[in-house]
FIRO-88929 format. One record per residue (C-alpha): residue number from 0; residue in three letters; x, y, z. Coordinates in nm, 3 decimals. Example, Ala and Ser with C-alpha at 12.3 -4.5 7.8 and 13.67 -1.06 7.14 Angstrom:
BEGIN
R    k    r       px       py       pz
R    0  ALA    1.230   -0.450    0.780
R    1  SER    1.367   -0.106    0.714
//
This chain:
BEGIN
R    k    r       px       py       pz
R    0  MET   -2.312   -6.506    4.025
R    1  THR   -2.634   -6.316    4.083
R    2  THR   -2.865   -6.268    3.787
R    3  GLU   -3.160   -6.073    3.927
R    4  GLU   -3.161   -5.708    3.820
R    5  THR   -3.152   -5.466    4.112
R    6  THR   -3.106   -5.094    4.147
R    7  ASP   -2.780   -5.037    4.333
R    8  THR   -2.652   -4.695    4.438
R    9  ARG   -2.348   -4.838    4.617
R   10  GLY   -2.015   -4.914    4.461
R   11  VAL   -1.964   -5.264    4.323
R   12  ARG   -1.612   -5.391    4.394
R   13  LEU   -1.433   -5.643    4.171
R   14  SER   -1.087   -5.789    4.234
R   15  ALA   -0.828   -6.007    4.064
R   16  GLY   -0.493   -6.062    4.233
R   17  ASP   -0.381   -5.725    4.369
R   18  VAL   -0.605   -5.531    4.127
R   19  GLU   -0.924   -5.369    4.255
R   20  LEU   -1.199   -5.211    4.045
R   21  THR   -1.498   -5.018    4.178
R   22  VAL   -1.803   -4.949    3.960
R   23  ALA   -2.073   -4.702    4.068
R   24  PRO   -2.402   -4.808    3.905
R   25  GLY   -2.586   -4.530    4.086
R   26  ASN   -2.354   -4.268    3.935
R   27  GLY   -2.381   -4.340    3.565
R   28  CYS   -2.219   -4.683    3.591
R   29  ARG   -1.878   -4.522    3.587
R   30  VAL   -1.559   -4.686    3.706
R   31  GLY   -1.486   -4.488    4.018
R   32  SER   -1.153   -4.650    4.099
R   33  LEU   -0.888   -4.875    3.946
R   34  ARG   -0.610   -4.967    4.187
R   35  ILE   -0.315   -5.177    4.075
R   36  GLY   -0.096   -5.293    4.362
R   37  GLY   -0.255   -5.021    4.575
R   38  THR   -0.186   -4.741    4.325
R   39  GLU   -0.488   -4.547    4.197
R   40  LEU   -0.488   -4.483    3.820
R   41  LEU   -0.804   -4.273    3.779
R   42  ARG   -0.883   -3.918    3.880
R   43  GLN   -1.118   -3.926    4.176
R   44  GLY   -1.449   -3.743    4.213
R   45  PRO   -1.813   -3.791    4.113
R   46  ARG   -1.759   -3.646    3.762
R   47  PHE   -1.440   -3.836    3.685
R   48  GLY   -1.320   -4.197    3.702
R   49  SER   -1.419   -4.351    3.368
R   50  PHE   -1.775   -4.303    3.245
R   51  PRO   -1.970   -4.455    2.956
R   52  MET   -2.071   -4.234    2.665
R   53  VAL   -2.406   -4.357    2.533
R   54  PRO   -2.624   -4.323    2.325
R   55  TRP   -2.383   -4.071    2.170
R   56  CYS   -2.019   -3.970    2.214
R   57  GLY   -1.869   -3.625    2.235
R   58  ARG   -2.063   -3.327    2.105
R   59  VAL   -2.380   -3.325    1.893
R   60  GLU   -2.411   -2.999    1.700
R   61  HIS   -2.669   -2.773    1.867
R   62  GLY   -2.806   -3.089    2.032
R   63  GLN   -2.992   -3.182    1.714
R   64  PHE   -2.993   -3.497    1.502
R   65  ARG   -3.216   -3.653    1.240
R   66  ASN   -3.349   -4.004    1.206
R   67  GLY   -3.491   -4.020    0.857
R   68  GLY   -3.720   -3.721    0.825
R   69  ARG   -3.756   -3.663    1.201
R   70  LEU   -3.553   -3.391    1.373
R   71  HIS   -3.481   -3.445    1.742
R   72  GLN   -3.361   -3.193    2.002
R   73  LEU   -3.138   -3.306    2.290
R   74  PRO   -3.063   -3.098    2.601
R   75  VAL   -2.783   -2.850    2.534
R   76  ASN   -2.562   -2.937    2.832
R   77  ALA   -2.235   -2.800    2.683
R   78  PRO   -2.362   -2.486    2.505
R   79  PRO   -2.415   -2.464    2.219
R   80  HIS   -2.401   -2.845    2.193
R   81  ALA   -2.515   -3.164    2.367
R   82  ILE   -2.228   -3.374    2.499
R   83  HIS   -2.140   -3.731    2.607
R   84  GLY   -2.483   -3.896    2.608
R   85  THR   -2.730   -3.963    2.889
R   86  GLY   -2.593   -4.285    3.039
R   87  ARG   -2.351   -4.107    3.272
R   88  ASP   -2.639   -3.916    3.433
R   89  VAL   -2.867   -4.204    3.535
R   90  ALA   -2.869   -4.496    3.778
R   91  TRP   -2.805   -4.835    3.620
R   92  ARG   -2.934   -5.170    3.744
R   93  THR   -2.694   -5.439    3.859
R   94  ALA   -2.767   -5.752    3.656
R   95  ASP   -2.476   -5.988    3.732
R   96  ILE   -2.193   -5.987    3.984
R   97  ASP   -1.906   -6.225    4.040
R   98  THR   -1.567   -6.180    4.203
R   99  ALA   -1.404   -6.037    3.890
R  100  ALA   -1.700   -5.975    3.658
R  101  ALA   -2.020   -5.773    3.657
R  102  ALA   -2.291   -5.649    3.420
R  103  PHE   -2.527   -5.352    3.444
R  104  THR   -2.820   -5.222    3.240
R  105  TYR   -3.044   -4.921    3.198
R  106  ASP   -3.341   -4.845    2.979
R  107  LEU   -3.322   -4.554    2.738
R  108  ALA   -3.574   -4.284    2.823
R  109  GLU   -3.633   -3.909    2.790
R  110  PRO   -3.455   -3.697    2.685
R  111  TRP   -3.348   -3.969    2.440
R  112  PRO   -3.642   -4.005    2.200
R  113  TYR   -3.626   -4.384    2.142
R  114  SER   -3.677   -4.687    2.364
R  115  GLY   -3.408   -4.945    2.411
R  116  ARG   -3.172   -5.106    2.656
R  117  VAL   -2.803   -5.045    2.725
R  118  THR   -2.581   -5.310    2.882
R  119  GLN   -2.229   -5.260    3.014
R  120  ALA   -2.018   -5.556    3.129
R  121  PHE   -1.677   -5.568    3.300
R  122  GLN   -1.427   -5.854    3.310
R  123  LEU   -1.122   -5.804    3.532
R  124  SER   -0.798   -6.004    3.544
R  125  PRO   -0.465   -5.940    3.719
R  126  ASP   -0.331   -5.772    3.404
R  127  SER   -0.634   -5.641    3.212
R  128  LEU   -0.985   -5.502    3.217
R  129  THR   -1.224   -5.561    2.928
R  130  THR   -1.541   -5.351    2.912
R  131  THR   -1.820   -5.424    2.664
R  132  MET   -2.120   -5.202    2.595
R  133  SER   -2.423   -5.271    2.377
R  134  VAL   -2.738   -5.084    2.272
R  135  GLU   -3.056   -5.266    2.167
R  136  THR   -3.379   -5.115    2.042
R  137  GLU   -3.718   -5.206    2.180
R  138  GLY   -3.903   -5.058    1.883
R  139  ASP   -3.796   -4.820    1.610
R  140  SER   -3.447   -4.815    1.464
R  141  PHE   -3.231   -4.519    1.564
R  142  PRO   -2.874   -4.389    1.527
R  143  ALA   -2.648   -4.435    1.829
R  144  GLN   -2.290   -4.440    1.949
R  145  VAL   -2.106   -4.597    2.243
R  146  GLY   -1.771   -4.512    2.397
R  147  TRP   -1.580   -4.447    2.718
R  148  HIS   -1.428   -4.139    2.878
R  149  PRO   -1.157   -4.237    3.128
R  150  TRP   -0.963   -3.980    3.328
R  151  PHE   -0.618   -4.133    3.382
R  152  LEU   -0.407   -3.956    3.642
R  153  ARG   -0.120   -3.761    3.492
R  154  ASP    0.076   -3.800    3.816
R  155  LEU    0.038   -4.115    4.026
R  156  GLY    0.127   -3.920    4.338
R  157  ASP    0.448   -4.103    4.425
R  158  GLY    0.695   -3.841    4.303
R  159  GLY    0.758   -4.007    3.968
R  160  ALA    0.744   -3.854    3.621
R  161  ASP    0.416   -3.765    3.453
R  162  VAL    0.245   -4.007    3.217
R  163  GLU    0.363   -4.022    2.856
R  164  LEU    0.123   -4.086    2.565
R  165  SER    0.218   -4.283    2.256
R  166  PHE    0.005   -4.369    1.950
R  167  GLN    0.019   -4.384    1.571
R  168  ALA   -0.291   -4.247    1.399
R  169  GLU   -0.353   -4.248    1.025
R  170  TRP   -0.533   -3.917    1.044
R  171  GLN   -0.665   -3.647    1.275
R  172  GLU   -1.012   -3.499    1.235
R  173  GLU   -0.968   -3.126    1.178
R  174  ARG   -1.142   -2.946    1.464
R  175  GLY   -1.339   -2.632    1.389
R  176  ASP   -1.384   -2.330    1.613
R  177  ASN   -1.710   -2.492    1.732
R  178  HIS   -1.510   -2.794    1.867
R  179  LEU   -1.668   -3.024    1.606
R  180  PRO   -1.488   -3.207    1.325
R  181  THR   -1.504   -3.011    1.001
R  182  GLY   -1.513   -3.329    0.793
R  183  ARG   -1.157   -3.275    0.674
R  184  ARG   -0.888   -3.528    0.765
R  185  ILE   -0.540   -3.390    0.833
R  186  GLU   -0.199   -3.522    0.930
R  187  PRO   -0.180   -3.585    1.306
R  188  ARG   -0.047   -3.280    1.489
R  189  PRO    0.143   -3.259    1.817
R  190  GLY   -0.057   -3.196    2.135
R  191  PRO   -0.198   -3.076    2.358
R  192  TRP   -0.515   -3.232    2.218
R  193  ASP   -0.889   -3.226    2.241
R  194  ASP   -0.911   -3.411    1.912
R  195  CYS   -1.040   -3.719    1.734
R  196  PHE   -0.801   -3.953    1.556
R  197  GLY   -0.851   -4.234    1.307
R  198  MET   -0.689   -4.576    1.350
R  199  PRO   -0.830   -4.810    1.080
R  200  GLY   -0.651   -5.111    1.231
R  201  GLY   -0.814   -5.051    1.569
R  202  VAL   -0.745   -4.814    1.856
R  203  ASP   -0.406   -4.874    2.017
R  204  VAL   -0.277   -4.609    2.260
R  205  THR   -0.006   -4.657    2.524
R  206  LEU    0.018   -4.462    2.849
R  207  THR    0.350   -4.496    3.032
R  208  TRP    0.430   -4.379    3.381
R  209  PRO    0.810   -4.413    3.351
R  210  GLY    0.962   -4.677    3.574
R  211  ARG    0.626   -4.774    3.719
R  212  LEU    0.351   -4.886    3.480
R  213  GLU    0.259   -4.919    3.115
R  214  LEU   -0.110   -4.933    3.019
R  215  LYS   -0.245   -4.997    2.670
R  216  VAL   -0.593   -4.892    2.558
R  217  THR   -0.715   -5.106    2.267
R  218  SER   -1.043   -5.153    2.081
R  219  ARG   -1.150   -5.276    1.738
R  220  THR   -1.310   -4.937    1.662
R  221  GLU   -1.108   -4.693    1.451
R  222  TRP   -1.208   -4.379    1.642
R  223  VAL   -1.044   -4.237    1.952
R  224  VAL   -1.054   -3.894    2.115
R  225  VAL   -0.746   -3.785    2.308
R  226  TYR   -0.786   -3.503    2.560
R  227  ASP   -0.485   -3.388    2.761
R  228  GLU   -0.548   -3.019    2.818
R  229  GLN   -0.600   -3.049    3.194
R  230  ALA   -0.320   -3.060    3.448
R  231  GLU   -0.467   -3.342    3.656
R  232  ALA   -0.544   -3.614    3.401
R  233  VAL   -0.535   -3.734    3.042
R  234  CYS   -0.826   -3.897    2.858
R  235  VAL   -0.809   -4.168    2.590
R  236  GLU   -1.162   -4.229    2.465
R  237  PRO   -1.238   -4.515    2.223
R  238  GLN   -1.577   -4.463    2.061
R  239  SER   -1.783   -4.617    1.783
R  240  GLY   -1.783   -4.299    1.573
R  241  PRO   -1.647   -3.945    1.569
R  242  PRO   -1.790   -3.649    1.761
R  243  ASN   -2.118   -3.535    1.601
R  244  GLY   -2.136   -3.881    1.447
R  245  LEU   -2.514   -3.898    1.496
R  246  ASN   -2.524   -3.648    1.210
R  247  THR   -2.214   -3.728    1.006
R  248  LEU   -2.161   -4.105    1.033
R  249  SER   -2.493   -4.257    1.128
R  250  ARG   -2.488   -4.613    1.264
R  251  LEU   -2.843   -4.745    1.301
R  252  VAL   -2.945   -4.974    1.585
R  253  THR   -3.216   -5.202    1.444
R  254  PRO   -3.419   -5.490    1.591
R  255  ILE   -3.182   -5.738    1.424
R  256  ASP   -2.857   -5.539    1.451
R  257  PRO   -2.768   -5.402    1.796
R  258  LEU   -2.460   -5.185    1.848
R  259  GLU   -2.180   -5.344    2.051
R  260  LEU   -1.823   -5.242    2.125
R  261  SER   -1.548   -5.360    2.360
R  262  MET   -1.245   -5.185    2.503
R  263  THR   -0.949   -5.342    2.683
R  264  TRP   -0.702   -5.185    2.920
R  265  SER   -0.396   -5.407    2.966
R  266  TRP   -0.101   -5.323    3.185
R  267  ARG    0.242   -5.434    3.289
R  268  ARG    0.459   -5.315    3.572
R  269  LEU    0.794   -5.151    3.496
R  270  GLY    1.113   -5.146    3.696
//
C-alpha cells in the first residue's frame, strides 16, 4: 500500500473477485464506475457516478449559514440556493492505494470559510463496498455535513425490468415550494420523490433489478434523500443531516470531535 499523498487526475481502479470499482480523485473523488460481473450499476458521465457531498448536503437556503454570530455566504450554484458542497468540484489527493482499498483527501478552502481536511476511504469486497468520509478542523469549529449522491442506473441495459425501490421510513420531511424541508414531519408519501426521509434505526434502502441483482444501501445515519424523478437513474443519498441542515440541525466539527460517517452498499445476485 502506498502512503505518500499525491495529486492524481487519473482513475484509481480497485477490484475484488469479479467486482471492479473506479474512483476519479481528479473529478471530485467520485466513483465513476461500479461493475459487478461486467454489469455497470452507475450512470456514466463526468457529473454522475457517485459523488461525495461535503461540507454540506443538498441545498443551503440562499447559500447562507451562520456559525455563532457570523453569517457566511456560499456560491449560489442552484439558484436561489447552494447545493451539494464543494468536494465534488475539486481534485483530491490519493493517500493510500491497495488492490481493494484506497483513501483520498483534500483541504477545505474558499469558498468554504473554514480550514480543515476531508478524507474519503473505500473498502471493496466481492459482495460489498464500504465508504467512509470524515471532516476535521484545522482551527475554528464549524458546522458541516457529509453524504453521498449515487446515480444508480434504472435500467441495466440488458432488456430486464427497471429497478424497484423498497424502504420503510418513520417520517418524510415535508418539502416546501423552495425545495427545502419546512420543518414539519409527515407520513411517507408515494413517489416519485425528491425528498428527505427519517430512519432512526439507520438508513436501509433496497434496490432490486428483478431476476438480476439486489443492492442494499445502509448507514448508521437516520437521514436519506431519495430522488427518482429522472428517467435514467435513481439516487439514494445517505447523509449526516437533512437538506439545509447547516441552518436547521447544526453539527459542529471541533478540534476534539471530527465528523465521520460510513455507508455500505451490499449486493447479491438473483436468478
